[in-house]
C-alpha positions in Angstrom: 103.5 150.3 88.9 101.6 153.2 90.4 98.2 152.5 88.9 97.3 150.6 92.1 98.3 153.6 94.2 96.1 155.9 92.1 93.2 153.4 92.4 93.4 153.0 96.1 93.8 156.7 96.8 90.9 157.6 94.4 88.6 155.2 96.2 89.6 156.9 99.5 89.2 160.4 98.2 86.5 159.9 95.5 83.9 162.0 97.5 86.1 165.1 97.2 88.4 164.7 94.2 88.2 163.4 90.6 90.4 160.5 89.6 92.5 162.7 87.3 93.4 165.0 90.3 94.5 162.0 92.3 96.6 160.7 89.5 98.2 164.1 89.1 99.1 164.2 92.8 100.6 160.7 92.6 102.7 161.7 89.5 103.9 164.8 91.3 104.8 162.8 94.4 106.6 160.2 92.3 108.7 163.1 90.9 109.6 164.2 94.4 110.9 160.8 95.2 113.1 160.4 92.1 116.2 159.2 94.0 114.4 156.6 96.1 115.1 152.9 95.3 112.5 151.4 93.0 111.4 148.8 95.5 110.4 151.4 98.1 108.6 153.7 95.6 105.0 152.4 95.7 104.7 152.6 99.5 106.4 156.0 99.8 104.5 157.5 96.9 101.3 156.3 98.4 102.1 157.7 101.8 103.2 161.1 100.5 100.3 161.4 98.1 97.8 160.5 100.8 99.1 163.3 103.0 98.9 165.8 100.1 95.4 164.7 99.2 94.3 164.9 102.8 95.7 168.4 103.0 93.8 169.4 99.9 90.5 168.1 101.1 90.7 169.1 104.7 88.3 171.8 105.7 89.5 174.4 108.2 88.3 174.0 111.7 86.0 176.6 113.1 88.9 178.4 114.9 91.0 178.4 111.7 88.1 179.8 109.7 87.6 182.6 112.3 91.2 183.4 112.2 91.1 183.5 108.4 88.2 185.9 108.4 89.8 188.0 111.1 92.9 188.4 108.9 90.9 189.1 105.8 91.7 185.8 104.1 89.5 183.1 102.7 89.8 179.4 103.4 91.1 177.4 100.5 88.3 176.0 98.5 85.8 178.5 99.8 
């Protein structure tokens, strides 16, 4: 049921993430939505997973990076 979700999201995020990472996020998001009616799951899982994947692959803006440096923190993934 969610194989199509994994495939669509992997195509979208293939430049930044491996397919296994995308599948893991989809599985995790499916778990978060355990009480949702089955008919709504594919769309809701895809939306939630897309947001999570976008957050994981987003690079900090220049201002965010400067603030991280100012506070002695490193940007995720750097």
